[in-house]
MDAnalysis code that builds the backbone (N, CA, C; Angstrom):
import MDAnalysis as mda
import numpy as np

u = mda.Universe.empty(366, n_residues=122, atom_resindex=np.repeat(np.arange(122), 3), trajectory=True)
u.add_TopologyAttr("name", ["N", "CA", "C"] * 122)
u.add_TopologyAttr("resid", np.arange(1, 123))
u.add_TopologyAttr("resname", ["UNK", "UNK", "UNK", "UNK", "UNK", "UNK", "UNK", "UNK", "UNK", "UNK", "UNK", "UNK", "UNK", "UNK", "UNK", "UNK", "UNK", "UNK", "UNK", "UNK", "UNK", "UNK", "UNK", "UNK", "UNK", "UNK", "UNK", "UNK", "UNK", "UNK", "UNK", "UNK", "UNK", "UNK", "UNK", "UNK", "UNK", "UNK", "UNK", "UNK", "UNK", "UNK", "UNK", "UNK", "UNK", "UNK", "UNK", "UNK", "UNK", "UNK", "UNK", "UNK", "UNK", "UNK", "UNK", "UNK", "UNK", "UNK", "UNK", "UNK", "UNK", "UNK", "UNK", "UNK", "UNK", "UNK", "UNK", "UNK", "UNK", "UNK", "UNK", "UNK", "UNK", "UNK", "UNK", "UNK", "UNK", "UNK", "UNK", "UNK", "UNK", "UNK", "UNK", "UNK", "UNK", "UNK", "UNK", "UNK", "UNK", "UNK", "UNK", "UNK", "UNK", "UNK", "UNK", "UNK", "UNK", "UNK", "UNK", "UNK", "UNK", "UNK", "UNK", "UNK", "UNK", "UNK", "UNK", "UNK", "UNK", "UNK", "UNK", "UNK", "UNK", "UNK", "UNK", "UNK", "UNK", "UNK", "UNK", "UNK", "UNK", "UNK"])
u.atoms.positions = np.array([
    [55.990, -12.338, -13.432],
    [55.995, -10.935, -13.793],
    [54.577, -10.348, -13.611],
    [54.521, -9.269, -12.883],
    [53.249, -8.562, -12.639],
    [53.096, -7.461, -13.624],
    [51.904, -7.355, -14.241],
    [51.621, -6.270, -15.165],
    [50.601, -5.349, -14.492],
    [50.719, -4.143, -14.713],
    [49.808, -3.102, -14.183],
    [49.113, -2.508, -15.348],
    [47.765, -2.360, -15.177],
    [46.919, -1.699, -16.179],
    [46.212, -0.595, -15.498],
    [46.285, 0.626, -16.062],
    [45.635, 1.819, -15.498],
    [44.123, 1.770, -15.929],
    [43.252, 2.014, -14.999],
    [41.831, 2.073, -15.267],
    [41.281, 3.412, -14.847],
    [40.278, 3.923, -15.584],
    [39.667, 5.172, -15.152],
    [38.145, 5.048, -15.605],
    [37.334, 5.817, -14.890],
    [35.901, 5.839, -15.256],
    [35.194, 6.795, -14.341],
    [33.903, 6.856, -14.558],
    [33.077, 7.743, -13.756],
    [32.036, 6.890, -13.072],
    [31.895, 7.056, -11.773],
    [30.924, 6.293, -10.997],
    [29.516, 6.882, -11.245],
    [28.576, 5.973, -11.298],
    [27.146, 6.387, -11.522],
    [26.376, 5.918, -10.374],
    [25.487, 6.800, -9.752],
    [24.662, 6.426, -8.648],
    [23.245, 6.205, -9.178],
    [22.727, 5.016, -8.932],
    [21.388, 4.729, -9.288],
    [20.644, 4.193, -8.133],
    [19.398, 4.544, -8.044],
    [18.573, 4.010, -6.908],
    [18.000, 2.647, -7.329],
    [18.351, 1.626, -6.607],
    [17.807, 0.318, -6.941],
    [16.630, -0.050, -5.968],
    [16.403, 0.757, -4.983],
    [15.340, 0.449, -4.050],
    [14.070, 1.259, -4.572],
    [13.019, 0.481, -4.801],
    [11.758, 1.143, -5.319],
    [11.226, 2.106, -4.265],
    [10.564, 3.182, -4.850],
    [9.870, 4.170, -4.014],
    [8.472, 4.268, -4.513],
    [7.559, 4.571, -3.633],
    [6.119, 4.689, -4.050],
    [5.351, 5.554, -3.090],
    [4.185, 5.991, -3.536],
    [3.276, 6.694, -2.590],
    [2.060, 5.841, -2.449],
    [1.400, 6.021, -1.313],
    [0.205, 5.378, -0.942],
    [-0.783, 6.510, -0.395],
    [-1.804, 6.832, -1.183],
    [-2.669, 7.937, -0.748],
    [-4.132, 7.540, -0.841],
    [-5.009, 8.115, -0.001],
    [-4.655, 8.897, 1.158],
    [-4.071, 8.073, 2.263],
    [-3.613, 8.684, 3.386],
    [-3.021, 7.943, 4.471],
    [-4.033, 7.522, 5.512],
    [-5.247, 7.992, 5.374],
    [-6.371, 7.485, 6.249],
    [-7.663, 7.622, 5.561],
    [-8.591, 6.636, 5.889],
    [-9.907, 6.678, 5.393],
    [-10.851, 6.623, 6.591],
    [-11.795, 7.571, 6.608],
    [-12.820, 7.623, 7.720],
    [-14.216, 7.361, 7.124],
    [-14.883, 6.327, 7.630],
    [-16.128, 5.938, 7.075],
    [-17.332, 6.494, 7.856],
    [-17.065, 7.105, 8.999],
    [-18.171, 7.729, 9.722],
    [-19.002, 6.681, 10.405],
    [-20.281, 7.100, 10.709],
    [-21.203, 6.174, 11.361],
    [-22.014, 5.358, 10.265],
    [-22.107, 4.028, 10.558],
    [-22.694, 3.141, 9.561],
    [-23.544, 2.167, 10.356],
    [-24.763, 1.834, 9.898],
    [-25.622, 0.882, 10.587],
    [-25.017, -0.499, 10.481],
    [-25.087, -1.201, 11.580],
    [-24.579, -2.597, 11.666],
    [-25.156, -3.410, 10.523],
    [-24.242, -4.135, 9.824],
    [-24.675, -5.013, 8.751],
    [-24.741, -4.377, 7.384],
    [-24.496, -3.027, 7.355],
    [-24.559, -2.312, 6.045],
    [-23.143, -2.108, 5.526],
    [-22.955, -2.298, 4.242],
    [-21.647, -2.097, 3.636],
    [-21.635, -0.760, 2.968],
    [-20.575, 0.045, 3.239],
    [-20.445, 1.389, 2.714],
    [-20.052, 1.308, 1.250],
    [-20.211, 2.381, 0.483],
    [-19.522, 2.469, -0.835],
    [-18.078, 2.445, -0.648],
    [-17.360, 1.963, -1.603],
    [-15.881, 1.862, -1.503],
    [-15.232, 3.262, -1.518],
    [-14.214, 3.395, -0.742],
    [-13.294, 4.579, -0.776],
    [-11.940, 4.066, -1.395],
    [-11.393, 4.838, -2.264],
    [-10.269, 4.468, -3.070],
    [-8.938, 4.857, -2.479],
    [-8.022, 3.882, -2.510],
    [-6.632, 4.108, -2.127],
    [-5.780, 3.944, -3.448],
    [-4.844, 4.823, -3.603],
    [-4.005, 4.790, -4.802],
    [-2.590, 4.507, -4.461],
    [-1.941, 3.491, -5.134],
    [-0.591, 3.151, -4.961],
    [0.125, 3.528, -6.263],
    [1.168, 4.344, -6.180],
    [1.853, 4.837, -7.363],
    [3.343, 4.610, -7.230],
    [3.974, 4.026, -8.268],
    [5.418, 3.889, -8.306],
    [6.024, 5.195, -8.669],
    [6.781, 5.774, -7.725],
    [7.381, 7.096, -7.995],
    [8.895, 6.996, -8.193],
    [9.389, 5.710, -8.215],
    [10.829, 5.469, -8.343],
    [11.330, 5.311, -9.738],
    [12.499, 4.837, -9.877],
    [13.171, 4.580, -11.181],
    [13.348, 3.152, -11.537],
    [12.719, 2.267, -10.692],
    [12.774, 0.878, -10.932],
    [11.389, 0.264, -10.731],
    [11.171, -0.931, -11.274],
    [9.881, -1.633, -11.054],
    [9.622, -1.809, -9.526],
    [8.389, -1.660, -9.148],
    [7.953, -1.874, -7.775],
    [7.274, -3.289, -7.620],
    [7.900, -4.228, -6.975],
    [7.206, -5.476, -6.727],
    [6.264, -5.342, -5.572],
    [5.063, -5.943, -5.764],
    [4.067, -5.834, -4.657],
    [3.842, -7.254, -4.120],
    [4.307, -7.477, -2.861],
    [4.203, -8.775, -2.270],
    [2.813, -9.046, -1.748],
    [2.193, -8.043, -1.060],
    [0.834, -8.284, -0.547],
    [0.188, -6.967, -0.261],
    [-1.182, -6.986, -0.183],
    [-1.958, -5.888, 0.331],
    [-2.941, -6.588, 1.288],
    [-2.902, -6.229, 2.542],
    [-3.638, -6.922, 3.515],
    [-4.209, -5.918, 4.602],
    [-5.081, -6.470, 5.472],
    [-5.635, -5.643, 6.529],
    [-5.061, -6.220, 7.860],
    [-4.892, -5.265, 8.785],
    [-4.412, -5.582, 10.134],
    [-4.984, -4.552, 11.142],
    [-4.383, -4.635, 12.302],
    [-4.821, -3.644, 13.364],
    [-5.874, -4.299, 14.247],
    [-6.693, -3.459, 14.961],
    [-7.608, -3.896, 15.960],
    [-8.799, -4.643, 15.412],
    [-9.421, -4.078, 14.374],
    [-10.720, -4.670, 13.827],
    [-10.611, -4.940, 12.326],
    [-9.652, -5.693, 11.850],
    [-9.546, -5.865, 10.380],
    [-10.731, -6.514, 9.768],
    [-11.459, -7.350, 10.543],
    [-12.617, -8.048, 9.954],
    [-13.823, -7.151, 9.666],
    [-13.826, -5.884, 10.179],
    [-14.921, -4.973, 9.934],
    [-14.743, -4.260, 8.591],
    [-13.555, -4.397, 7.903],
    [-13.249, -3.735, 6.631],
    [-12.883, -4.769, 5.610],
    [-13.179, -4.498, 4.356],
    [-12.729, -5.380, 3.287],
    [-12.110, -4.472, 2.201],
    [-11.383, -5.065, 1.298],
    [-10.840, -4.349, 0.205],
    [-10.827, -5.191, -1.075],
    [-10.864, -4.523, -2.239],
    [-10.842, -5.235, -3.472],
    [-9.584, -6.102, -3.554],
    [-9.704, -7.271, -4.098],
    [-8.649, -8.226, -4.023],
    [-7.697, -8.233, -5.233],
    [-8.137, -7.673, -6.348],
    [-7.280, -7.651, -7.540],
    [-6.131, -6.676, -7.345],
    [-4.912, -7.155, -7.569],
    [-3.755, -6.343, -7.477],
    [-2.673, -6.869, -8.415],
    [-1.891, -5.936, -9.023],
    [-0.761, -6.468, -9.835],
    [0.349, -7.003, -8.974],
    [1.168, -7.787, -9.519],
    [2.312, -8.327, -8.723],
    [3.512, -7.362, -8.817],
    [3.402, -6.390, -9.711],
    [4.391, -5.342, -9.773],
    [3.859, -4.102, -10.510],
    [4.491, -2.977, -10.261],
    [4.137, -1.736, -10.931],
    [5.290, -1.160, -11.699],
    [5.137, -0.865, -12.996],
    [6.182, -0.256, -13.793],
    [6.457, 1.138, -13.285],
    [7.607, 1.669, -13.636],
    [7.970, 3.071, -13.276],
    [6.864, 4.006, -13.753],
    [6.301, 4.790, -12.824],
    [5.270, 5.796, -13.180],
    [3.873, 5.219, -13.118],
    [3.711, 3.903, -13.039],
    [2.373, 3.306, -13.058],
    [1.735, 3.434, -11.705],
    [0.388, 3.219, -11.700],
    [-0.339, 3.242, -10.454],
    [-1.491, 2.180, -10.512],
    [-2.002, 1.848, -9.327],
    [-3.172, 0.957, -9.188],
    [-3.969, 1.433, -8.046],
    [-5.250, 1.037, -8.041],
    [-6.087, 1.421, -6.941],
    [-6.729, 0.251, -6.266],
    [-7.140, 0.408, -4.995],
    [-7.917, -0.579, -4.327],
    [-9.082, 0.108, -3.620],
    [-10.238, -0.484, -3.694],
    [-11.423, 0.052, -2.994],
    [-11.506, -0.543, -1.604],
    [-11.762, 0.247, -0.576],
    [-11.911, -0.266, 0.785],
    [-13.340, 0.003, 1.239],
    [-13.901, -1.004, 1.935],
    [-15.282, -1.001, 2.388],
    [-15.340, -1.214, 3.883],
    [-16.374, -0.628, 4.525],
    [-16.605, -0.857, 5.898],
    [-17.983, -1.451, 6.108],
    [-18.014, -2.525, 6.843],
    [-19.258, -3.263, 7.137],
    [-19.181, -3.678, 8.610],
    [-19.695, -2.829, 9.526],
    [-19.600, -3.183, 10.941],
    [-20.533, -4.307, 11.300],
    [-20.040, -5.200, 12.194],
    [-20.774, -6.346, 12.661],
    [-21.315, -6.103, 14.012],
    [-20.955, -4.985, 14.661],
    [-21.376, -4.617, 16.009],
    [-21.276, -3.105, 16.169],
    [-21.894, -2.602, 17.199],
    [-21.870, -1.137, 17.455],
    [-20.484, -0.794, 18.069],
    [-20.141, 0.510, 17.923],
    [-18.889, 1.050, 18.526],
    [-17.901, 1.430, 17.432],
    [-16.796, 2.067, 17.971],
    [-15.745, 2.512, 17.100],
    [-14.908, 1.287, 16.641],
    [-14.516, 1.337, 15.400],
    [-13.739, 0.284, 14.746],
    [-12.560, 0.976, 14.077],
    [-11.407, 0.237, 14.136],
    [-10.187, 0.764, 13.482],
    [-9.415, -0.416, 12.883],
    [-8.678, -0.161, 11.841],
    [-7.819, -1.161, 11.232],
    [-6.828, -0.437, 10.356],
    [-5.997, -1.209, 9.695],
    [-5.062, -0.637, 8.671],
    [-5.087, -1.453, 7.448],
    [-4.842, -0.798, 6.300],
    [-4.588, -1.417, 5.022],
    [-3.123, -1.343, 4.856],
    [-2.490, -2.537, 4.711],
    [-1.035, -2.643, 4.728],
    [-0.539, -3.110, 3.321],
    [0.397, -2.276, 2.719],
    [1.006, -2.611, 1.446],
    [2.430, -3.062, 1.771],
    [2.683, -4.337, 1.380],
    [4.085, -4.890, 1.604],
    [4.715, -5.055, 0.225],
    [5.651, -4.183, -0.088],
    [6.326, -4.284, -1.386],
    [7.600, -5.199, -1.251],
    [8.201, -5.450, -2.377],
    [9.450, -6.130, -2.379],
    [10.622, -5.178, -2.794],
    [11.745, -5.721, -3.049],
    [12.839, -4.920, -3.515],
    [13.483, -3.988, -2.495],
    [13.171, -4.192, -1.210],
    [13.736, -3.369, -0.180],
    [12.900, -2.118, 0.161],
    [11.784, -1.903, -0.527],
    [10.952, -0.715, -0.306],
    [10.230, -0.942, 1.110],
    [9.917, 0.189, 1.737],
    [9.252, 0.178, 2.997],
    [7.815, -0.183, 2.944],
    [7.302, -0.846, 4.029],
    [5.894, -1.131, 4.167],
    [5.174, 0.163, 4.442],
    [3.984, 0.409, 3.868],
    [3.202, 1.557, 4.206],
    [1.812, 1.178, 4.490],
    [1.113, 1.992, 5.353],
    [-0.266, 1.632, 5.764],
    [-1.187, 2.856, 5.631],
    [-2.488, 2.551, 5.499],
    [-3.568, 3.494, 5.492],
    [-4.386, 3.183, 6.729],
    [-4.659, 4.201, 7.590],
    [-5.472, 4.014, 8.734],
    [-6.969, 3.994, 8.330],
    [-7.702, 3.006, 8.933],
    [-9.141, 2.858, 8.554],
    [-9.923, 3.010, 9.830],
    [-10.974, 3.872, 9.809],
    [-11.849, 4.066, 10.947],
    [-13.332, 4.146, 10.609],
    [-14.135, 3.716, 11.486],
    [-15.558, 3.808, 11.302],
    [-16.281, 3.494, 12.563],
    [-17.565, 3.746, 12.637],
    [-18.385, 3.453, 13.866],
    [-19.605, 2.773, 13.463],
    [-19.808, 1.594, 14.145],
    [-21.042, 0.800, 13.902],
    [-22.160, 1.357, 14.767],
    [-23.329, 1.596, 14.192],
    [-24.419, 2.155, 14.958],
    [-25.619, 1.222, 14.855],
])
C-alpha cells in the first residue's frame, strides 16, 4: 500500500559562494633606485558576502615577481564583514620597468583576484 503525504514550504535562496573586494586594483611605485626598498603600500581584502571567506593563499606572479615583496601574515579566513591588509614593497634589483601581480586565491568557490604592481628601477 502506497501512502501519499502532502508537503508544502517556501524556498529560500542563500549565497554560499563567498564574495570579497580587493582594493586598490593597482599599485604604482614610480622610479626607485636599484637596491632601495620603498615604503609599503597597503592592499585591503574585505569579505563583502554572507558567508566566511576562506583564504587559500596570497602570492606574487607575473613578469617580475621577485622585484616586489608583501607582508606574509594573513588569516586563513575572514568572517562576514571583516577585512585584512597586506603591505606591498618594491625593491628593484636592476634598472628598467618592472611589473608583477599580487594574487589572492580564496576558497569556497570565490574568484581569484589580482592587484597589478608596477615600478621602475633607476
